[in-house]
N, C-alpha and C positions, 0 to 999 in steps of 0.2 A: 575491519572484518578481513580475514585472510583470503577468503574465496567468496565469490558472489555471483549468482545468476540473476540478471536484471530482466524483469518482465514488466512492461508498462501496462499493468492491469489495475482495475479498481481494488481498493483495500478489501481484504477478505477473499480474494481470488488469486492467490500467489501462483497457482499452477494452471490457470486457464479457466475457461467457461465451465460451469457445472455440467456434468454428464458428457463432456467431451473427453472421453477416456484416452483417445489417441494423443491429443494435445497434452494432456496431463502426464501421460507416460513419457512423452518426448522431453518435457520440461524437467521432470524428475531425473530422467536419464542424463540430461545436460549437467545437472547438479552432481550426480554420481561420477560422471566422467571428469568433471572439474576437480572433485575431491581427489581423484586418482592421479590426475595429470598436472595440476598446478605446481609450478616450481618456485613461485615467489609470492610473498604476501600481496594482498590487494589485487589479486587476479580476478578480473571481471569478464563474464561472458554475457552477451546480450541475446536473449531468446529471439528467434526469428518469427515471432508471432505478434499480431496486433489485435487489440480488443475490437470486435466488429463495430460497436457503437461508440464513437468518440464523444458522444454527449455526456458520458459519465464524468468527464473532467469539468465540463461546464456546470454540472450540478454540484460537484464537490468543492470547486475552487471559486465560489462566489460568496459574497457577503450575505446574500438573501437566504441561503440554505433552503432551496425550494422543496427539499425532500422532508422537511420537518414541518409539523403543524404549529400553530401559534403557542400552544402550551409547551411543546417540546423545545421550541426555540427559546422561550422564556426560561425554562430550566437550564438549557445549555448556556445562555448568557449569564445566569446567576452563578453557575459552577465556574464559568470563566472568570467572573469578577471575584469570586471567593479565592481562586488561585492567585489572581493578581494581588489581592490583599495579603495573602500569606507570603507571597514573594516579596512584597514591599516591606513587610515586617521582619524579613530575614528568616522565615520559618520554612522555606523551601530551598 
């Protein structure tokens, strides 16, 4: 990627918290400034914001998947196994 604005936010929230228009404008502005000013490939800017609740990482990066109910977890594991089977067969 030639230019990149890094925001350590949960997936689906690349520009900040919902309804925080000021933060979202600032992050989009960082991206636009980077597009205009980057002089080399792989230029990265780290946004000066942090997600207020750090617990999102604990929920996303665990084996338990506490945000899924039993049925959703079973479907997720089945899709994961189906992908592994396709990959083992050389179809992915």
